[in-house]
N, C-alpha and C positions, 0 to 999 in steps of 0.2 A: 300918155298916163292911161294902161290897158282894163276897164273893166275888170271887175271877177262877179262871175253872180252863182252862187249858191241852187244848184240845181238836182232836186230831191230827187232821189234813187226812182221813183215812179218816172219823172222827166227821161228821164236818160231811159228807162224802160221803153216808151212811146216809142221815145226817136229811133229804136233802135230795127222799128219796123217801117221806115219811111225811106222814100226813093235818094240819092244822093241831090236830085232836082229838086225835091220834096223839103231837104234840110237846109237849102238852099236858100229858097223861099224862105222856111221859118225864121232864117239867122236874117235875114235882112227883116222881115216886120216885128222881131221883137226889136230890134233898135227904133220901132215906137210902142214900144210896148206892149201890142201882141202876146197870146203868149197860148200854148198848146194844152190844149184841156186834156182831150181824150183821141181815143182813137178808134172808130167805129171797124167790124171788120163784118160785113154782110155774107154770107154764105157764099161759095165760090167766085169770091169777087175782093179784089186790091183791100187792101185798108183805104180807111178814109181821114184822114184826120182834120180834128174839128180846133180850129182856134179863134180865140173870144178876144175881142179890144178891148184896153186899158180898164175901160169903165162898164167891159160887162153889159150895153147894151146891141153887140152885134158879132155877129160870128160868121165863117167861114169856112171854108173847105181847101185843103190842095190837093188839087189834081194831083196824080201821077208824074206828070210829064213839068209838074213845079206853077202850073196857074192857079191863081186864083180863083175863087167861084163863090163868089157872095150874094150870088140866087139862087143859090140850090135850099130847099125848104127840107128842112130837117123836121124831126118832132120829140125835140128835148121834152123832158121831164121834167 
């Protein structure tokens, strides 16, 4: 049985900014409850997708090559 996930229009909009490698990583992590929360758009740089764990205690970014960076320090308001 295939899982059906309801995605908000905002989630689909955010995903349009991701590379194929980033989307593959995101899909893998979604199986473990991680969720794309927002995409930072630094001036003159590639977009930076930020994901949170299911408990919302940890976050990570997905680099352009699809690698996961949990050590990146972001100032989250």
